[in-house]
C-alpha positions as semicolon CSV with decimal commas, in nm:
position;residue;x (nm);y (nm);z (nm)
1;X;4,448;0,145;-1,921
2;X;4,159;0,195;-1,680
3;X;4,393;0,145;-1,383
4;X;4,632;0,408;-1,519
5;X;4,348;0,652;-1,582
6;X;4,213;0,591;-1,230
7;X;4,557;0,650;-1,079
8;X;4,606;0,972;-1,273
9;X;4,262;1,113;-1,198
10;X;4,202;1,006;-0,837
11;X;4,532;0,931;-0,666
12;X;4,746;1,203;-0,822
13;X;4,482;1,468;-0,748
14;X;4,326;1,363;-0,416
15;X;4,260;1,719;-0,297
16;X;4,088;1,810;-0,624
17;X;3,876;1,493;-0,597
18;X;3,791;1,579;-0,236
19;X;3,687;1,934;-0,327
20;X;3,486;1,806;-0,626
21;X;3,302;1,560;-0,401
22;X;3,228;1,838;-0,150
23;X;3,077;2,045;-0,432
24;X;2,880;1,738;-0,549
25;X;2,748;1,674;-0,197
26;X;2,645;2,039;-0,158
27;X;2,473;2,035;-0,500
28;X;2,278;1,720;-0,431
29;X;2,215;1,843;-0,077
30;X;2,031;2,134;-0,239
31;X;1,814;1,898;-0,446
32;X;1,733;1,702;-0,130
33;X;1,477;1,975;-0,059
34;X;1,270;1,809;-0,334
35;X;1,292;1,470;-0,162
36;X;0,933;1,354;-0,122
37;X;0,735;1,080;0,049
38;X;0,418;0,921;-0,086
39;X;0,168;0,711;0,107
40;X;-0,130;0,746;-0,128
41;X;-0,334;0,441;-0,224
42;X;-0,223;0,462;-0,588
43;X;0,130;0,358;-0,482
44;X;-0,013;0,018;-0,391
45;X;-0,182;-0,053;-0,724
46;X;-0,074;-0,244;-1,031
47;X;-0,047;0,003;-1,317
48;X;-0,271;-0,106;-1,604
49;X;-0,475;-0,343;-1,385
50;X;-0,809;-0,392;-1,572
51;X;-0,985;-0,427;-1,234
52;X;-0,859;-0,079;-1,143
53;X;-1,004;0,062;-1,466
54;X;-1,334;-0,113;-1,394
55;X;-1,345;0,018;-1,036
56;X;-1,290;0,371;-1,167
57;X;-1,581;0,317;-1,406
58;X;-1,803;0,191;-1,122
59;X;-1,700;0,481;-0,899
60;X;-1,783;0,731;-1,173
61;X;-2,120;0,569;-1,238
62;X;-2,244;0,529;-0,882
63;X;-2,067;0,824;-0,726
64;X;-1,793;0,831;-0,468
65;X;-1,657;1,091;-0,229
66;X;-1,352;1,099;-0,006
67;X;-1,458;1,066;0,354
68;X;-1,337;1,023;0,710
69;X;-1,510;0,798;0,961
70;X;-1,536;0,864;1,332
71;X;-1,643;0,593;1,574
72;X;-1,842;0,759;1,853
73;X;-1,907;0,568;2,177
74;X;-2,082;0,798;2,428
75;X;-2,088;0,748;2,804
76;X;-2,469;0,748;2,796
77;X;-2,731;0,613;2,555
78;X;-2,822;0,758;2,214
79;X;-3,176;0,790;2,348
80;X;-3,058;1,047;2,605
81;X;-3,104;1,416;2,528
82;X;-2,753;1,491;2,661
83;X;-2,591;1,243;2,421
84;X;-2,788;1,385;2,127
85;X;-2,689;1,742;2,221
86;X;-2,320;1,644;2,253
87;X;-2,337;1,472;1,914
88;X;-2,505;1,778;1,761
89;X;-2,229;2,002;1,900
90;X;-1,957;1,774;1,760
91;X;-2,131;1,760;1,423
92;X;-2,168;2,138;1,418
93;X;-1,796;2,192;1,492
94;X;-1,692;1,948;1,217
95;X;-1,933;2,103;0,964
96;X;-1,770;2,443;1,021
97;X;-1,435;2,313;0,894
98;X;-1,380;2,474;0,553
99;X;-1,289;2,147;0,378
100;X;-1,594;1,949;0,500
101;X;-1,892;1,913;0,265
102;X;-2,136;1,730;0,495
103;X;-2,157;1,517;0,806
104;X;-2,386;1,215;0,851
105;X;-2,455;1,082;1,200
106;X;-2,711;0,860;1,370
107;X;-2,921;1,169;1,446
108;X;-2,956;1,239;1,071
109;X;-3,111;0,902;0,981
110;X;-3,465;0,940;0,834
111;X;-3,719;0,766;1,059
112;X;-4,010;0,604;0,874
113;X;-4,161;0,380;1,142
114;X;-4,168;0,627;1,427
115;X;-4,488;0,801;1,317
116;X;-4,829;0,672;1,211
117;X;-4,863;0,892;0,902
118;X;-4,923;0,737;0,554
119;X;-4,605;0,603;0,385
120;X;-4,585;0,876;0,121
121;X;-4,623;1,145;0,387
122;X;-4,345;0,986;0,590
123;X;-4,119;0,988;0,285
124;X;-4,190;1,350;0,201
125;X;-4,176;1,481;0,556
126;X;-3,936;1,240;0,725
127;X;-3,813;1,316;1,075
128;X;-3,496;1,233;1,267
129;X;-3,398;1,167;1,629
130;X;-3,353;1,540;1,694
131;X;-3,714;1,621;1,598
132;X;-3,909;1,724;1,911
133;X;-4,217;1,518;1,817
134;X;-4,020;1,192;1,780
135;X;-4,034;0,929;2,051
136;X;-3,657;0,892;2,109
137;X;-3,678;0,532;2,230
138;X;-3,900;0,423;1,941
139;X;-3,683;0,610;1,689
140;X;-3,361;0,460;1,822
141;X;-3,511;0,109;1,813
142;X;-3,599;0,164;1,446
143;X;-3,241;0,262;1,363
144;X;-3,102;-0,023;1,569
145;X;-3,312;-0,282;1,384
146;X;-3,295;-0,124;1,040
147;X;-3,156;-0,348;0,763
148;X;-2,994;-0,034;0,622
149;X;-2,843;0,133;0,927
150;X;-2,759;-0,155;1,161
151;X;-2,382;-0,220;1,153
152;X;-2,352;0,089;0,936
153;X;-2,419;0,398;1,148
154;X;-2,495;0,205;1,468
155;X;-2,347;-0,109;1,619
156;X;-2,569;-0,406;1,709
157;X;-2,535;-0,333;2,080
158;X;-2,632;0,032;2,021
159;X;-2,323;0,163;2,201
160;X;-2,117;0,285;1,905
161;X;-2,217;0,511;1,617
162;X;-2,033;0,588;1,298
163;X;-1,993;0,952;1,195
164;X;-1,922;0,991;0,823
165;X;-1,747;1,315;0,728
166;X;-1,764;1,378;0,352
167;X;-1,486;1,598;0,216
168;X;-1,528;1,864;-0,048
169;X;-1,421;1,726;-0,384
170;X;-1,092;1,849;-0,520
171;X;-1,196;1,889;-0,884
172;X;-0,849;1,988;-0,994
173;X;-0,692;1,670;-0,853
174;X;-0,970;1,464;-1,010
175;X;-0,899;1,622;-1,348
176;X;-0,527;1,557;-1,307
177;X;-0,588;1,189;-1,232
178;X;-0,815;1,158;-1,536
179;X;-0,551;1,315;-1,762
180;X;-0,286;1,085;-1,613
181;X;-0,504;0,777;-1,681
182;X;-0,577;0,898;-2,035
183;X;-0,205;0,937;-2,105
184;X;-0,138;0,589;-1,970
185;X;-0,418;0,430;-2,173
186;X;-0,293;0,611;-2,483
187;X;0,060;0,479;-2,425
188;X;-0,079;0,125;-2,401
189;X;-0,300;0,141;-2,710
190;X;-0,052;0,331;-2,928
191;X;0,297;0,476;-2,907
192;X;0,307;0,833;-2,781
193;X;0,458;1,085;-3,020
194;X;0,755;1,299;-2,915
195;X;0,523;1,596;-2,863
196;X;0,287;1,385;-2,647
197;X;0,580;1,252;-2,443
198;X;0,700;1,607;-2,385
199;X;0,349;1,712;-2,282
200;X;0,324;1,411;-2,050
201;X;0,661;1,489;-1,889
202;X;0,554;1,849;-1,829
203;X;0,215;1,735;-1,699
204;X;0,367;1,487;-1,452
205;X;0,576;1,762;-1,293
206;X;0,266;1,980;-1,259
207;X;0,065;1,686;-1,124
208;X;0,329;1,595;-0,864
209;X;0,357;1,956;-0,747
210;X;-0,017;1,979;-0,696
211;X;-0,026;1,638;-0,528
212;X;0,237;1,756;-0,280
213;X;0,023;2,061;-0,208
214;X;-0,282;1,835;-0,166
215;X;-0,091;1,616;0,083
216;X;0,010;1,922;0,285
217;X;-0,352;2,039;0,298
218;X;-0,466;1,691;0,395
219;X;-0,214;1,687;0,683
220;X;-0,348;2,021;0,804
221;X;-0,708;1,896;0,773
222;X;-0,636;1,584;0,979
223;X;-0,476;1,795;1,251
224;X;-0,780;2,025;1,253
225;X;-1,034;1,745;1,296
226;X;-0,818;1,578;1,561
227;X;-0,819;1,906;1,749
228;X;-1,201;1,911;1,734
229;X;-1,219;1,547;1,850
230;X;-0,987;1,611;2,145
231;X;-1,223;1,884;2,272
232;X;-1,523;1,646;2,263
233;X;-1,363;1,327;2,391
234;X;-1,459;1,397;2,752
235;X;-1,810;1,256;2,713
236;X;-1,737;0,988;2,450
237;X;-1,463;0,761;2,317
238;X;-1,387;0,876;1,962
239;X;-1,155;0,715;1,706
240;X;-1,071;0,860;1,366
241;X;-1,049;0,644;1,053
242;X;-1,067;0,670;0,676
243;X;-0,825;0,668;0,383
244;X;-0,723;1,039;0,406
245;X;-0,626;0,987;0,771
246;X;-0,442;0,660;0,698
247;X;-0,249;0,823;0,411
248;X;-0,144;1,113;0,634
249;X;-0,039;0,890;0,924
250;X;0,152;0,665;0,685
251;X;0,356;0,969;0,575
252;X;0,447;1,027;0,940
253;X;0,542;0,660;0,985
254;X;0,762;0,665;0,674
255;X;0,943;0,977;0,798
256;X;0,995;0,816;1,138
257;X;1,116;0,492;0,978
258;X;1,374;0,675;0,767
259;X;1,501;0,873;1,068
260;X;1,496;0,584;1,317
261;X;1,643;0,321;1,082
262;X;1,897;0,570;0,948
263;X;2,016;0,680;1,293
264;X;2,010;0,321;1,422
265;X;2,224;0,192;1,137
266;X;2,457;0,494;1,160
267;X;2,520;0,421;1,529
268;X;2,567;0,052;1,447
269;X;2,827;0,145;1,181
270;X;3,018;0,366;1,428
271;X;3,027;0,086;1,686
272;X;3,130;-0,172;1,425
273;X;3,407;0,047;1,284
274;X;3,538;0,120;1,632
275;X;3,542;-0,249;1,726
276;X;3,730;-0,331;1,404
277;X;3,986;-0,046;1,391
278;X;4,002;0,101;1,744
279;X;4,108;0,433;1,590
280;X;3,892;0,743;1,546
281;X;4,049;0,821;1,207
282;X;3,950;0,481;1,063
283;X;3,600;0,535;1,196
284;X;3,555;0,882;1,047
285;X;3,684;0,810;0,694
286;X;3,449;0,515;0,613
287;X;3,171;0,705;0,788
288;X;3,222;1,003;0,556
289;X;3,194;0,766;0,260
290;X;2,861;0,628;0,387
291;X;2,721;0,975;0,462
292;X;2,832;1,110;0,123
293;X;2,661;0,825;-0,064
294;X;2,334;0,876;0,123
295;X;2,330;1,257;0,075
296;X;2,398;1,220;-0,299
297;X;2,130;0,951;-0,331
298;X;1,866;1,157;-0,146
299;X;1,948;1,454;-0,369
300;X;1,927;1,233;-0,680
301;X;1,581;1,113;-0,576
302;X;1,472;1,473;-0,526
303;X;1,617;1,576;-0,863
304;X;1,455;1,280;-1,046
305;X;1,123;1,323;-0,866
306;X;1,121;0,968;-0,727
307;X;0,910;0,939;-0,417
308;X;0,987;0,714;-0,122
309;X;0,696;0,492;-0,017
310;X;0,637;0,257;0,272
311;X;0,808;-0,015;0,062
312;X;1,128;0,178;-0,007
313;X;1,154;0,362;0,326
314;X;1,439;0,132;0,437
315;X;1,660;0,208;0,135
316;X;1,883;0,444;0,339
317;X;1,948;0,177;0,602
318;X;2,033;-0,080;0,334
319;X;2,258;0,168;0,151
320;X;2,449;0,245;0,470
321;X;2,505;-0,124;0,547
322;X;2,617;-0,217;0,194
323;X;2,834;0,097;0,166
324;X;2,997;0,027;0,500
325;X;3,098;-0,320;0,378
326;X;3,269;-0,170;0,070
327;X;3,454;0,090;0,280
328;X;3,570;-0,169;0,532
329;X;3,700;-0,398;0,254
330;X;3,910;-0,121;0,098
331;X;4,031;0,014;0,435
332;X;4,135;-0,327;0,568
333;X;4,313;-0,406;0,242
334;X;4,500;-0,075;0,267
335;X;4,609;-0,150;0,624
336;X;4,721;-0,502;0,527
337;X;4,933;-0,368;0,240
338;X;5,069;-0,087;0,461
339;X;5,193;-0,347;0,707
340;X;5,333;-0,574;0,435
341;X;5,505;-0,308;0,221
342;X;5,637;-0,050;0,464
343;X;5,875;0,110;0,214
344;X;5,616;0,181;-0,058
345;X;5,471;0,536;-0,088
346;X;5,125;0,582;0,056
347;X;4,972;0,668;-0,282
348;X;5,109;0,345;-0,428
349;X;4,961;0,143;-0,141
350;X;4,625;0,321;-0,182
351;X;4,629;0,239;-0,553
352;X;4,715;-0,128;-0,490
353;X;4,442;-0,157;-0,228
354;X;4,181;-0,006;-0,461
355;X;4,307;-0,214;-0,754
356;X;4,293;-0,539;-0,556
357;X;3,945;-0,474;-0,418
358;X;3,777;-0,321;-0,723
359;X;3,683;-0,644;-0,904
360;X;3,552;-0,833;-0,595
361;X;3,345;-0,530;-0,488
362;X;3,226;-0,471;-0,845
363;X;3,098;-0,829;-0,871
364;X;2,944;-0,801;-0,526
365;X;2,759;-0,489;-0,641
366;X;2,655;-0,646;-0,975
367;X;2,516;-0,962;-0,812
368;X;2,336;-0,750;-0,552
369;X;2,193;-0,529;-0,828
370;X;2,080;-0,843;-1,014
371;X;1,890;-0,955;-0,705
372;X;1,723;-0,619;-0,655
373;X;1,634;-0,593;-1,023
374;X;1,420;-0,905;-0,975
375;X;1,175;-0,665;-0,806
376;X;1,105;-0,512;-1,148
377;X;0,898;-0,819;-1,237
378;X;0,638;-0,731;-0,972
379;X;0,448;-0,483;-1,193
380;X;0,383;-0,276;-0,878
381;X;0,527;0,075;-0,899
382;X;0,659;0,122;-0,541
383;X;0,833;-0,217;-0,551
384;X;0,976;-0,146;-0,899
385;X;1,095;0,193;-0,770
386;X;1,258;0,021;-0,472
387;X;1,449;-0,207;-0,711
388;X;1,567;0,092;-0,916
389;X;1,650;0,293;-0,602
390;X;1,875;0,018;-0,468
391;X;2,036;-0,023;-0,813
392;X;2,107;0,350;-0,831
393;X;2,211;0,358;-0,465
394;X;2,463;0,076;-0,509
395;X;2,604;0,248;-0,819
396;X;2,648;0,571;-0,622
397;X;2,804;0,377;-0,334
398;X;3,072;0,205;-0,544
399;X;3,162;0,534;-0,719
400;X;3,195;0,717;-0,386
401;X;3,388;0,426;-0,229
402;X;3,655;0,428;-0,502
403;X;3,680;0,806;-0,525
404;X;3,632;0,959;-0,179
405;X;3,798;0,689;0,035
406;X;4,119;0,668;-0,172
407;X;4,134;1,049;-0,176
408;X;4,095;1,061;0,205
409;X;4,358;0,790;0,251
410;X;4,598;0,975;0,024
411;X;4,547;1,310;0,201
412;X;4,533;1,208;0,568
413;X;4,787;0,922;0,576
414;X;5,046;1,077;0,340
415;X;5,336;1,137;0,580
416;X;5,218;0,943;0,879
417;X;5,356;0,622;1,017
418;X;5,067;0,392;1,081
419;X;5,103;0,125;1,342
420;X;4,905;-0,182;1,259
421;X;4,868;-0,437;1,534
422;X;4,935;-0,799;1,452
423;X;4,619;-0,961;1,335
424;X;4,506;-1,281;1,494
425;X;4,304;-1,552;1,336
426;X;3,937;-1,507;1,403
427;X;3,823;-1,758;1,661
428;X;3,479;-1,790;1,498
429;X;3,589;-1,826;1,136
430;X;3,880;-2,051;1,234
431;X;3,644;-2,277;1,430
432;X;3,393;-2,286;1,143
433;X;3,669;-2,362;0,893
434;X;3,801;-2,653;1,098
435;X;3,449;-2,784;1,157
436;X;3,375;-2,770;0,783
437;X;3,690;-2,961;0,692
438;X;3,634;-3,230;0,954
439;X;3,255;-3,278;0,909
440;X;3,196;-3,268;0,534
441;X;2,936;-3,547;0,526
442;X;2,741;-3,398;0,816
443;X;2,735;-3,054;0,648
444;X;2,616;-3,200;0,316
445;X;2,349;-3,405;0,493
446;X;2,233;-3,108;0,699
447;X;2,226;-2,888;0,385
448;X;2,006;-3,141;0,206
449;X;1,774;-3,148;0,508
450;X;1,760;-2,767;0,513
451;X;1,688;-2,763;0,139
452;X;1,404;-3,017;0,170
453;X;1,254;-2,824;0,464
454;X;1,288;-2,500;0,266
455;X;1,108;-2,646;-0,037
456;X;0,831;-2,770;0,196
457;X;0,809;-2,427;0,361
458;X;0,800;-2,250;0,022
459;X;0,512;-2,477;-0,083
460;X;0,320;-2,352;0,222
461;X;0,377;-1,983;0,143
462;X;0,068;-1,768;0,126
463;X;0,031;-1,421;-0,017
464;X;-0,215;-1,281;0,232
465;X;-0,226;-1,019;0,499
466;X;-0,475;-0,793;0,666
467;X;-0,407;-0,426;0,608
468;X;-0,481;-0,363;0,974
469;X;-0,188;-0,587;1,075
470;X;0,062;-0,340;0,932
471;X;-0,003;-0,116;1,232
472;X;0,067;-0,149;1,601
473;X;-0,233;-0,194;1,829
474;X;-0,154;0,135;2,002
475;X;-0,189;0,341;1,682
476;X;-0,499;0,545;1,597
477;X;-0,521;0,365;1,260
478;X;-0,541;0,025;1,425
479;X;-0,791;0,132;1,692
480;X;-1,019;0,302;1,440
481;X;-1,006;0,019;1,184
482;X;-1,057;-0,247;1,452
483;X;-1,359;-0,063;1,593
484;X;-1,514;-0,025;1,247
485;X;-1,431;-0,388;1,166
486;X;-1,586;-0,528;1,483
487;X;-1,886;-0,302;1,536
488;X;-1,964;-0,109;1,219
489;X;-1,964;-0,372;0,946
490;X;-1,605;-0,408;0,828
491;X;-1,344;-0,195;0,653
492;X;-1,229;-0,286;0,300
493;X;-1,493;-0,274;0,027
494;X;-1,617;-0,535;-0,219
495;X;-1,874;-0,442;-0,483
496;X;-2,090;-0,686;-0,676
497;X;-2,224;-0,540;-0,999
498;X;-2,531;-0,719;-1,138
499;X;-2,593;-0,670;-1,510
500;X;-2,948;-0,708;-1,637
501;X;-3,056;-0,774;-1,996
502;X;-3,188;-0,466;-2,174
503;X;-3,564;-0,435;-2,125
504;X;-3,759;-0,584;-2,414
505;X;-4,128;-0,580;-2,498
506;X;-4,288;-0,893;-2,359
507;X;-4,627;-1,054;-2,308
508;X;-4,518;-1,246;-2,000
509;X;-4,698;-1,211;-1,666
510;X;-4,549;-0,923;-1,471
511;X;-4,416;-0,755;-1,785
512;X;-4,780;-0,715;-1,902
513;X;-4,842;-0,448;-1,641
514;X;-4,589;-0,227;-1,818
515;X;-4,755;-0,256;-2,161
516;X;-4,974;0,046;-2,094
517;X;-4,658;0,244;-2,008
518;X;-4,464;0,163;-2,322
519;X;-4,637;0,427;-2,532
520;X;-4,580;0,683;-2,257
521;X;-4,216;0,576;-2,232
522;X;-4,167;0,650;-2,598
523;X;-4,283;1,005;-2,534
524;X;-4,123;1,076;-2,199
525;X;-3,810;0,863;-2,233
526;X;-3,850;0,776;-1,866
527;X;-3,690;0,435;-1,841
528;X;-3,735;0,410;-1,465
529;X;-4,113;0,366;-1,504
530;X;-4,077;0,023;-1,657
531;X;-3,730;-0,077;-1,534
532;X;-3,830;-0,210;-1,191
533;X;-3,950;-0,569;-1,220
534;X;-3,993;-0,826;-0,950
535;X;-3,748;-1,052;-1,130
536;X;-3,470;-0,793;-1,097
537;X;-3,552;-0,722;-0,733
538;X;-3,553;-1,092;-0,643
539;X;-3,213;-1,137;-0,811
540;X;-3,071;-0,843;-0,614
541;X;-3,212;-0,975;-0,286
542;X;-3,083;-1,330;-0,347
543;X;-2,732;-1,203;-0,423
544;X;-2,750;-0,969;-0,123
545;X;-2,854;-1,249;0,113
546;X;-2,581;-1,478;-0,022
547;X;-2,307;-1,222;0,049
548;X;-2,462;-1,151;0,389
549;X;-2,435;-1,522;0,478
550;X;-2,055;-1,532;0,436
551;X;-1,868;-1,505;0,769
552;X;-1,588;-1,296;0,615
553;X;-1,834;-1,026;0,509
554;X;-1,977;-0,764;0,743
555;X;-2,228;-0,505;0,627
556;X;-2,404;-0,553;0,293
557;X;-2,607;-0,274;0,133
558;X;-2,811;-0,275;-0,187
559;X;-3,142;-0,166;-0,334
560;X;-3,273;-0,483;-0,169
561;X;-3,216;-0,314;0,169
562;X;-3,454;-0,035;0,066
563;X;-3,713;-0,285;-0,057
564;X;-3,698;-0,473;0,273
565;X;-3,769;-0,152;0,464
566;X;-4,057;-0,061;0,230
567;X;-4,209;-0,412;0,252
568;X;-4,180;-0,403;0,629
569;X;-4,367;-0,072;0,632
570;X;-4,632;-0,201;0,388
571;X;-4,660;-0,540;0,561
572;X;-4,653;-0,713;0,220
573;X;-4,431;-0,792;-0,076
574;X;-4,414;-0,507;-0,327
575;X;-4,482;-0,572;-0,694
576;X;-4,321;-0,407;-0,994
577;X;-4,567;-0,119;-1,030
578;X;-4,553;-0,038;-0,659
579;X;-4,172;-0,036;-0,662
580;X;-4,167;0,197;-0,961
581;X;-4,416;0,431;-0,792
582;X;-4,215;0,420;-0,468
583;X;-3,897;0,508;-0,660
584;X;-4,066;0,805;-0,826
585;X;-4,210;0,937;-0,497
586;X;-3,898;0,917;-0,280
587;X;-3,754;1,267;-0,215
588;X;-3,441;1,342;-0,418
589;X;-3,240;1,405;-0,101
590;X;-3,305;1,052;0,026
591;X;-3,280;0,898;-0,321
592;X;-2,936;1,049;-0,369
593;X;-2,807;0,904;-0,042
594;X;-2,961;0,555;-0,026
595;X;-3,079;0,457;-0,378
596;X;-2,860;0,619;-0,645
597;X;-2,542;0,451;-0,510
598;X;-2,703;0,108;-0,572
599;X;-2,908;0,139;-0,892
600;X;-2,815;0,249;-1,244
601;X;-3,134;0,244;-1,449
602;X;-2,957;0,392;-1,752
603;X;-2,700;0,108;-1,760
604;X;-2,936;-0,175;-1,652
605;X;-2,720;-0,244;-1,348
606;X;-2,745;-0,283;-0,974
607;X;-2,460;-0,248;-0,726
608;X;-2,438;-0,449;-0,405
609;X;-2,183;-0,300;-0,166
610;X;-2,023;-0,529;0,092
611;X;-1,745;-0,474;0,343
612;X;-1,486;-0,732;0,445
613;X;-1,391;-0,796;0,808
614;X;-1,023;-0,729;0,746
615;X;-0,904;-0,828;1,095
616;X;-1,023;-1,191;1,074
617;X;-0,723;-1,417;1,140
618;X;-0,826;-1,683;0,889
619;X;-0,925;-1,438;0,613
620;X;-0,805;-1,559;0,271
621;X;-0,901;-1,301;0,012
622;X;-0,812;-1,501;-0,296
623;X;-1,010;-1,805;-0,176
624;X;-1,305;-1,582;-0,082
625;X;-1,312;-1,414;-0,426
626;X;-1,295;-1,751;-0,604
627;X;-1,572;-1,887;-0,380
628;X;-1,803;-1,591;-0,448
629;X;-1,747;-1,610;-0,825
630;X;-1,822;-1,983;-0,819
631;X;-2,123;-1,985;-0,584
632;X;-2,300;-1,684;-0,734
633;X;-2,337;-1,899;-1,041
634;X;-2,377;-2,245;-0,882
635;X;-2,586;-2,157;-0,574
636;X;-2,758;-1,826;-0,651
637;X;-2,815;-1,906;-1,019
638;X;-2,668;-1,589;-1,171
639;X;-2,496;-1,641;-1,504
640;X;-2,124;-1,563;-1,513
641;X;-2,166;-1,285;-1,766
642;X;-2,436;-1,120;-1,552
643;X;-2,212;-1,014;-1,263
644;X;-1,866;-0,877;-1,189
645;X;-1,674;-0,813;-0,867
646;X;-1,495;-0,484;-0,802
647;X;-1,350;-0,291;-0,510
648;X;-1,042;-0,241;-0,296
649;X;-1,039;-0,611;-0,197
650;X;-1,002;-0,714;-0,563
651;X;-0,718;-0,466;-0,623
652;X;-0,532;-0,567;-0,305
653;X;-0,570;-0,935;-0,392
654;X;-0,440;-0,871;-0,745
655;X;-0,139;-0,699;-0,592
656;X;-0,064;-0,992;-0,360
657;X;-0,107;-1,253;-0,634
658;X;0,119;-1,052;-0,865
659;X;0,383;-1,039;-0,593
660;X;0,379;-1,416;-0,550
661;X;0,407;-1,489;-0,921
662;X;0,670;-1,228;-0,994
663;X;0,899;-1,292;-0,697
664;X;0,883;-1,662;-0,617
665;X;0,871;-1,776;-0,978
666;X;1,152;-1,542;-1,091
667;X;1,403;-1,662;-0,830
668;X;1,525;-1,909;-1,092
669;X;1,597;-1,624;-1,334
670;X;1,798;-1,445;-1,064
671;X;1,990;-1,767;-0,992
672;X;2,083;-1,801;-1,360
673;X;2,188;-1,437;-1,380
674;X;2,414;-1,455;-1,075
675;X;2,553;-1,795;-1,185
676;X;2,645;-1,640;-1,520
677;X;2,824;-1,354;-1,343
678;X;3,014;-1,600;-1,125
679;X;3,116;-1,797;-1,434
680;X;3,256;-1,482;-1,596
681;X;3,441;-1,401;-1,273
682;X;3,584;-1,747;-1,198
683;X;3,588;-1,897;-1,552
684;X;3,494;-2,229;-1,395
685;X;3,147;-2,388;-1,381
686;X;3,220;-2,588;-1,064
687;X;3,351;-2,286;-0,873
688;X;3,055;-2,079;-0,999
689;X;2,809;-2,333;-0,862
690;X;3,000;-2,349;-0,533
691;X;2,978;-1,969;-0,514
692;X;2,608;-1,940;-0,594
693;X;2,459;-2,235;-0,403
694;X;2,516;-2,101;-0,046
695;X;2,348;-1,772;-0,144
696;X;2,034;-1,942;-0,263
697;X;2,029;-2,193;0,019
698;X;2,015;-1,886;0,247
699;X;1,731;-1,730;0,044
700;X;1,537;-2,059;0,022
701;X;1,588;-2,116;0,394
702;X;1,448;-1,771;0,482
703;X;1,145;-1,824;0,254
704;X;1,101;-2,176;0,393
705;X;1,096;-2,048;0,750
706;X;0,839;-1,783;0,652
707;X;0,621;-2,059;0,500
708;X;0,658;-2,300;0,794
709;X;0,581;-2,026;1,048
710;X;0,279;-1,925;0,833
711;X;0,400;-1,567;0,800
712;X;0,216;-1,432;0,494
713;X;0,407;-1,289;0,202
714;X;0,292;-0,939;0,121
715;X;0,426;-0,615;-0,022
716;X;0,657;-0,578;0,280
717;X;0,796;-0,929;0,330
718;X;0,821;-1,012;-0,041
719;X;1,143;-0,809;-0,071
720;X;1,319;-1,035;0,180
721;X;1,430;-1,275;-0,097
722;X;1,598;-0,999;-0,298
723;X;1,761;-0,846;0,012
724;X;1,885;-1,187;0,135
725;X;2,035;-1,284;-0,201
726;X;2,178;-0,937;-0,250
727;X;2,357;-0,921;0,084
728;X;2,464;-1,289;0,072
């Protein structure tokens, strides 16, 4: 019945089908204007990750701004007036950019040891390197040896400075993200009503539109600051870094990947078709099928609002390859039947070719879809989207293959005598076939060896990679990140949040000195006056020093850094009362920059901010996180419920661990699914096993090689298993 319907609809009306497909292509071509790319950090997060929710809470509590980082390596010294003037000019130009809120450089660092005034006077009337009364050499030495600023705004060798460019906050985008998170949390805790779902759907469209506008503005901003940098690079080597810049450059890379891979595969298809058919007509018709599938798919993505990320940027190349295979199968079958049944009408031959090839291609598509659907177990949105994109793409491809190609064959070969040259046995496949028949034992033995090696290689797989390694050494991203990693304290962030017990009335030693304040506290509600105790400070310093001792960690900053500076100035250890007085006397401008990000008096917490040296070859994030969690308790003596780790490192590690669990452990599920499909197709268990085993030997072998060669599995390489199984 289906065959008859297909014949009546497609083969008896090929011109109508052709016109309908042209209209479809033009329609979806229109929607391709909404085709979007996305390289934002949220595409690399696990939705619903509790560590993400906690990081958002920490960010809200301690404050966070989007920023760019410039590494500035002048030809002269930072003690020279010329270098300071050049840096002032660069800072001034950047500050004039409409989207910049503030700029912090080495010449803005408050100097506290470069004068002989009393401490409180220094705090109130601090000076910087640009102040005319400051001894430049003495001031620079202070910055260079400062526990706060060394490896932060100045490298140890004093040759490179970091320039931090804080961006004006986009309050509207922040509000959108909060609403989006609230909707998601509501959907987790309770089922959304129909009205809420409708509101959410409307909101998402509005959010995506604004996000696209934000990305366009960000691209313009990056171009503006690069223009400023280019005009000041004559007297210094300057590299640009920071998440906004990386996100913008990633968008460019994704666009280039789509164009380069797409064109490369398209040329490959043309060459392949020509080598197979040696006739321009048989090159053009399958090529039209491939192009039609891709245009419709791009339009569908635009219509559905699905964004292409760095993970799914190769979907066009994969679609072209898989679609080409379908077109070649049908075309070759048509030519074979045309040669065999010369007296049959062309439409009948087209129908027989399509009929003969439909079930094999359908099962090929279904097994490939099954492999790509394994990506849905990752829990990571861009990888899930890639799985759905390939599923939708393969569905589009098979529909186009069995509608457009038969229509083209019916129209353009209707009254034409086609000469088909005698086919010869393939030398390669013939040789392999004979070898297989004559060396069965060797092949089985070699297969067992390959399987054992693959299992060994899979056992050595690691889910680890440095973000910096995704980029070529010639790129601005790599140069900037490498410079920051090597000379300015590391790139990716790790926060340690220390939780202190709520202050209670006590008669113990140092707590006694606060007894006279308790009555005042009741009146003034000023918790900070009694919050600072030596016990808290010592715990912060011990945790700080522990993190600082780890080779994988670069710069560490905390309230302990401030205390070290103050104790160095005072030439003695500060006690609780002195720390509280110091805290109350520090100017709000300085407090906001160097204290508030590390202390939350209201929540009885302290934050220690560390940065990881992401480019270390032997960096193992998961092992490092486990080690810190263990040793903070065992070595430093902090109870497990008194601290928690947060930061980009935690989120990236969660992503990698989720990839490993979801992909490697679900290969068995994919094997069962494909085996079941083979059983339905062949109705024979033995034949089904014979059909499925070579596919998974190929996948295991690829994964085994990756493990043996110590190539880490990450969000890029993890899809290799699905692609291998799918194509096999």
